[in-house]
N, C-alpha and C positions, 0 to 999 in steps of 0.2 A: 504494500500499500503506500502511496506516495503522499505526503502532508504537505500542504502549501501553509505556513506560519507567517502570518503578516505582523512584522515586527518593526514599526517604522522607526527609524535610525534615530530622530530626535528625541523620542522617548529614552534614549540611553545618558541623554547629555546631563541630564539631572535626574537621576533614577528615583523618582517620589510617584506612588499611586501607580498609575498605568506601566511606570517604567520598571517599578519595582516587580509588578506580578510578570510583565513580559519576560525580563532577564531572568526571574528566579525559576518560572515554570520553563521555560526553554531550556535553562541547562538540565535542571531534574528530569524532562523528558528524554535528552540525549542520554543520561546516566542509567535510565531504567528501560528504555525502550533500545532491544540489539536487532530489532527486524527490518523497521520500516523507515523508506526514506524520507528525508526533510528537505524542504525548499525554504530556505529562510529568507523572506521578500522585503527588504527595507522600504519599499517604496520608490518614488521617482525622485530622482536629482540630476541636474544636469551636470553639476560640478559638488562634489562632495566637500562639505567646509571641514578646516584641519581640526576643529576640537571633536568632529564627530569620527567615530571609528568603526567600520561594518563589523558584525559579529563574526569571531573566528572560533571556527569549530575544532573540537580536540582531533589531534593529529589522527588517532586511530580511527576518526569517523568520518574522515573528508572523504570519502568513498560513499556514504550515505547523505551526507549533510552539503548541500548546496547552497550558496549565500548569492541572492540576487538583487540589482539594483537596477530597476527597469528604467528605458528611456522612452517608454510609452507616455502620451501626454496625459497621465490620469488625472491633471488639474481639472479635465474636462468634466470629471465626475464630482467635484468639490462641492460644487454649490448645490444647495437641497432642491431646489426646481428641476434641475440637470437630472438629478437621481431620481426625484420623482417620477418624472416624464420616463425615465428607463423602467421604472418599477412596472408602468403600465405597459410601457412597448414590450417587456417579454426581457427574457435574457438573452444576451447575444456571446457568442463564444469568445470574447476577448481574452479573458482570463487563460481558456483552456488553451489557446494558441501562444500565449506568451511564455506558461509553465508547462507546456506538454501533456494538457490532460490530467492534472492530478485527481486524485480519488476523493481527498478531502480539502475543503477551503476550511482555514481556522482564522478568524477575525477577532480581536479582542474589542474590535470596534464596530460598528456598520460597515459592511463593505462598499468601496465606493467604484468598483470597478466588476462589469457583471461576467458571469459564466453560464455555459448550458448544461455541461455536464459535472458531475462531482456532488458530494454532500456538503452541504454548509454548515458549520458550526461556529456559533456566535456568542458572544460573553456578555452578559448585562450586568454591569457593574453594581448599581443602584438604581433606583425610580426617585431619586429626590429631586430633580430637576420638575417632574411632576408633582411628587408628592409636597415640596417646598420650593413652588416656582418663584417665588421672591428672593430666594436666597440663590438664584442664578441668571447669569446672562440670558436674553433670549435666543442667542446661538447655541447654548447649552441646552435648553428647553426643547428647540427643532431638533438638535441632534439627537436626543433620548426618544423624541416622538418617533423619528425614523429610524431610530435602533430597533424599537420595537416593530415597526412595520417590516421589517428586512428579518426580524426573528420569527416573525408568523411563517415563512417561507424556508426557514432553516431546521434542519433534521433534528438537531440538539442544539438547546439552549443552557449555558453554564451560568449559574450564579454562585454567589459565595456564601450565602446563607439561607436557612430556610424562610426567612422572614421576606427575603426578596421572592423567593419562589413563592410563597403563599399568596404575594401582592400580583404576582405575575397571573397565577391561577384565578383567584376570587375577583381580581378587578379588570383583567384584560383577557381571559378566558382562555389562556393558554392550558394545553393537554399537560397533566403533571407526569405523565410518563415522558414528555420530551425535554423536561427540564431536569440538569443534571447538578446537584449541589457540588461545588467544588471548594471547600474551605481553604483559605490562605494560611500561610505560617511565617513565625519568624525567621528570618535568614540565620545560618548558621553562626554568624558574628556576634548575634545578640545573645550575651551570656555575662554575668558578672564580671567585672573587669578589676585588675589587677590596681590597687591603691597609687601606682605611680602612672599608670595611663588616666586615672579618673585626675590627678593633680594637674596633669600635661593639659589635658583638655579646660579644667577649670582657669588656668593661668592663661590659655590661649584666650578665652572667652570674658576673663577679667571677671570671672564669678566667685569673689572672695566672701562671700555669706551663705548661710545653708538656702537652698532653692526648692521651690515647687515648678514643677517643669509641664509643658503642653509641647506637643511636636505635631504640626499638621501646617498647611497653607491659612493665612490670615484671611477668613471669608467669613460671609454670614452665617453659612451652616453649622460652622464651629463652634457658634454661640459664646464667643468670648467676651461679649458685653457682660453677659451674666458671671462669667468668672470674674472678670474684674471687678464688678459690685461685688462678689462675695469676698474678694480677695481685701478689699478696702476694709472690711471689718476684721481679717485675719491679721492684718499689719499692727492692730492696735496692741496686740499681745504676744506676737512673735517676730522674730527678726529676719524672716525669710524674704527672699527675691520671688517673686513671680517671673519665669524664662518662658518666654516664647519663641520657640524655634520652628520656622519656617517662613517662607517668600510671603509678601504680602500679595493676595489675589484681589479680586474683584470686590469693591464696597468694604476696604478695611479701614477707612477712614474712621467709622463710628467707634471702632476698636480705640485706635490712639487717641480720639476725642473722649472717651469715656474715662482712659488714664489720666488724662489732665485734667479732666472735670473733678475726677478724685482725688487730686495731689498725689499721683502715686508714680511721676515720671522718675523719681530717684529709686523707687522698690519694683518698678516693672522692666524688665531688660528685654528687648527685642532682636534677636542673633541673627533675623533672616534666614534665607538657606542654611542648613548645616550639611556638609559633606557627609556620604555614607559612612565612612573611616571614622568620624567623630562621634556618630549617634549613639554606638554602644556605652562610651564613656560618659558622655553627657546623660543618658539616663541613669547608668549605676552610680552616677555622683549625686542624683535627685533625692530628695526625701521622700516627696510623694509624686507621683504622675496624675494629672487630672485631665480628663478628656470630657467636656460637657456637650458632644456635638448633638444636635436636633435630629440628626438621623445618618445611616451609614448603610453602604452596601455590605461591609464586614465589619471593618475597624481594626486595622491592624497594629495601630502606634501602641493601643493598651496592651495588646498581647506582646509586642517587643518588648514593651517595658518591664512586663512581669518576667521574661526571659532574662532581662537583667536584673532582676530581685529586688524590684521597686514597686511597695505598696501603690495602688492604683483605686482611684476615684473616677467613674464615669457615669454618664448617663443611662437612664433606662430605656433610650430611645431605641429603635429597631436598628441594626441587628445585634446590638452590644452585648445585651444579657446573654445571648446563644454563645457570644466569642468567651466572654469572661467569666461565665458560669457563676458559682459562689465565693470566687477569689479577689472579688474586687467588692466595695462599696457601691451600689447604685443608688441614684437621686434621680428625681423628676429632672428634665431638661433645663426648663426654666425656672426653678425654684431657687432663688438665690440665699433663703434663709437655709434651707435643706444644705445645699453646698456650703454656705458657711461652717455649719454643725460639722459636716461630715469633714471638712479639711482640719477643723480646731482639735475634734476629736482624735483624728488619727496623729497630727504632729503631738498631741501629749499625751499618748497612750501606748508605750513602746512594745507592750505585750502584743495589741493588736497591729502593730506596725510589723514584728517579726511574724507573728500568723497570717497576714497577708501576703508578705514575703514567701513563705514557704509555700503557701496555697497556688500563688503566682506561678513559681517556679515549676510546680507540678502540672498545673493547669496548661501551661506553655510548652510542657513536653509532648502533650496530647496531639499536637499539630505538625505536620513536617510538609518540605516541599514535594517529597518523595510520593506523598500519599494525596497530595493535590495532583501530582501529574500521574499516577496511577489512575484515579477516577477522570482525568481529562482523558487519558489515554483510551480508557474505555468507552468513553462517549464518542470518540471518534471511529473507534470500531461499531458501536452500535449505529452511528450515522450512516458508514460505509455500506452496514449490513442492509438498512432501510431505503437505501437511494434506489 
């Protein structure tokens, strides 16, 4: 079986979110799958930017793994009206001809190049552009709707949680038999770090006080205004910093306006994007990890923090409870008082911190990228059989 794996090259530049999924899944698939052939497609680029490097398959797999950067003008299919037109026009054999008629087309997004033969497998990351439209740009909302349109034609649809699977079935009429839940996992680098590595990262980012940590893009869905308001009470009794590690996203201004309004400019540190090699030590050095998101397709950062031995507080919004289990403190996402109480309780109770650290480590070990890859490969095989 030949599998076309769409892995846009630009997602490897700053591996967060989609890039984490693509790189970890691809590597795990190649480790466990010793029979199928893969075509890793980076999309279309006339010239590859110097800071982007194509995927390099292991030497022993180069006879079964090809890396392609097509010169076909795929930008033709980037505009949503063009894609909608192609949907009604019907499938064209463009991808078949470009890639030699693969049996499975896998896209972690909507596919923007049509094909006639082969089974489509598509990943639906989350439905928050539909469930929380005010937290997303119009382009993201259109993309999410288009993804669902393509997912209707897919032989298998992958999701990361039972919560998203339930939404697809209950709200959009998908058949549960076509949906395969493939939970994510922490990369193996996420583990408790040595004190000297933690100290190196603390010096690098000038974190000279104990700190509470959030990791993720600063955007409305992450609900950081609620976290800042809760922290404004915490600082009255504790010397901690609040550290926000993640790039500024759309509509991040209200978060920084709230920091200023609460008089917390000296107690809240925004690090921006943190390189992957620094994240495990940054997490390991935190006293508490807080993730108050309004909704997730999975919610990987809390699990990564658990794998580093950090006690976690997160919201009880979908799909976080099924990720953290009983190994974290759960609070309603917009309840400032509940979040205040949870943070102060955890900071002042060493026994609770120790218990959550141990539970978190055990919980994180229940997830692995090899299992994610096994479930994904099974979905590929099912899709091929149904084609």
